[in-house]
C-alpha positions in Angstrom: -47.8 30.6 -85.4 -45.3 32.0 -82.8 -48.2 32.4 -80.4 -49.2 28.7 -80.8 -45.5 27.5 -80.6 -45.2 29.7 -77.4 -48.2 28.3 -75.8 -47.1 24.6 -76.7 -43.5 25.1 -75.9 -42.1 24.3 -78.8 -40.1 25.9 -81.8 -42.1 27.9 -84.3 -40.0 25.9 -87.3 -41.2 22.3 -85.7 -45.0 23.6 -85.8 -44.6 24.8 -89.3 -42.8 21.5 -90.3 -45.7 19.7 -88.7 -48.2 21.8 -90.2 -46.7 21.3 -93.9 -45.6 17.5 -93.4 -49.4 16.7 -93.1 -49.9 15.6 -96.6 -53.6 14.5 -96.7 -54.5 17.9 -95.1 -52.3 19.8 -97.8 -54.2 17.5 -100.8 -57.9 18.5 -99.1 -56.6 22.3 -99.2 -55.6 22.1 -102.8 -58.7 20.3 -103.9 -60.7 22.6 -102.2 -58.7 25.7 -103.4 -60.7 28.3 -105.3 -59.4 31.6 -105.7 -56.1 32.5 -103.6 -55.8 35.8 -105.5 -58.7 37.2 -104.3 -57.8 37.3 -100.5 -57.3 40.6 -99.2 -56.0 40.0 -95.8 -52.5 38.7 -97.1 -49.7 39.2 -95.1 -46.3 38.2 -96.5 -44.3 36.1 -94.4 -40.8 34.2 -94.5 -40.8 31.0 -92.9 -37.4 28.4 -92.7 -38.8 25.1 -93.6 -37.2 21.5 -93.8 -36.2 20.3 -97.1 -38.6 17.6 -96.6 -41.6 20.1 -96.0 -40.2 22.1 -99.2 -40.4 18.7 -101.0 -44.2 17.8 -100.0 -45.2 21.4 -100.6 -43.6 21.4 -104.2 -45.2 18.0 -104.8 -48.8 18.8 -103.9 -48.8 22.4 -105.4 -47.6 20.7 -109.0 -50.0 17.9 -108.6 -53.0 20.0 -108.1 -52.0 23.1 -109.7 -52.5 25.2 -106.5 -49.6 28.2 -105.5 -47.3 26.9 -102.6 -48.5 30.4 -100.8 -52.1 29.3 -100.8 -51.1 25.8 -99.1 -49.3 27.4 -96.4 -51.6 30.1 -95.5 -54.5 27.8 -95.5 -52.7 25.1 -93.8 -51.5 28.1 -90.9 -55.4 29.0 -90.8 -56.0 25.6 -89.6 -54.3 26.6 -86.0 -56.9 29.2 -85.4 -59.3 27.0 -83.5 -56.2 25.9 -81.5 -55.2 29.3 -80.9 -58.6 30.2 -79.6 -58.7 27.0 -77.4 -55.4 28.4 -75.8 -56.8 31.9 -75.4 -59.4 30.3 -73.3 -57.1 28.2 -71.2 -55.2 31.4 -70.5 -58.1 33.0 -69.1 -58.5 30.2 -67.0 -54.9 29.9 -65.6 -55.5 33.5 -64.8 -58.6 33.0 -62.6 -57.1 30.2 -61.0 -53.8 32.2 -60.3 -56.2 34.9 -58.7 -57.5 32.0 -56.7 -54.2 30.7 -55.5 -53.1 34.4 -54.7 -56.2 34.3 -52.5 -55.0 30.6 -51.0 -51.6 32.2 -50.2 -53.4 35.5 -48.4 -55.1 33.0 -46.3 -52.5 30.8 -45.6 -50.5 33.8 -44.7 -53.0 34.9 -42.1 -53.2 31.3 -40.8 -49.7 31.3 -40.1 -50.3 35.1 -38.3 -52.9 33.3 -36.4 -50.8 30.2 -35.5 -47.7 32.7 -34.1 -50.1 34.1 -31.8 -51.0 30.6 -30.1 -48.0 28.2 -30.6 -44.4 28.5 -29.9 -41.8 29.7 -32.6 -40.4 25.9 -32.7 -43.5 24.2 -32.7 -43.5 21.7 -35.5 -47.3 22.8 -36.9 -46.2 26.4 -37.3 -43.4 25.1 -39.0 -45.3 22.9 -41.1 -47.7 26.2 -42.0 -44.6 28.0 -43.2 -43.4 25.4 -45.4 -46.9 25.2 -47.0 -46.9 29.1 -47.5 -43.5 28.8 -48.9 -44.4 26.3 -51.3 -47.6 28.0 -52.5 -45.8 31.4 -52.7 -43.3 29.6 -54.9 -45.7 27.9 -56.9 -47.8 31.1 -57.4 -44.7 33.1 -58.7 -44.6 29.8 -61.0 -47.9 30.2 -62.3 -47.4 34.3 -63.1 -44.2 33.3 -65.0 -46.3 30.9 -67.1 -49.3 33.5 -67.3 -46.6 36.3 -68.5 -44.9 34.0 -71.2 -48.0 33.6 -72.7 -49.8 37.0 -72.0 -49.3 37.7 -75.8 -52.2 35.3 -76.8 -54.7 37.9 -75.2 -53.9 39.9 -78.2 -55.0 37.4 -80.8 
C-alpha cells in the first residue's frame, strides 16, 4: 500500500479509505470469499481508517458473514496490478532519465563547440547555456522522482 501511495503521491490512509469505501467491490469480495483461514502468506498489518470505512467494512462483513480481515486483505490485493503497472512506468522513467543524461552531455559538448567559434557575449551561446542549464535542472528533478520511487523496484 505504501508503495502505491508513494507512486501516486497520495497518503496511504487516503488510498486505503478509497479501497475500503468501494462497497460494490467489497460485496463482490465477500460473495466470492471461500476460506480465508487457509491463506498461508498472511501478514498482520494495522491500518488507521475513517469511521465511514469502518462502518462500510462492518456492514458488509455482517451482511455476508465474512471476516473484516478478509475484506481488507482481498481489497488490498486488487492494487497489485496497479503496482506492477507503476513498476513498469518506473523502469521506463529510468530509461528516459538515461536518455536525458545523454541529451545533457550532447548539449554540454555543443556548448563547448560553440565556445570555440563564438564570442562570450554572443546571444546564441547564451541561449545554448540557458538550454543546458534547463536540461540539467530537469535531469536532476527526474533523478529525484526516480529515487523517491525506487522502492517499487523491490516489489
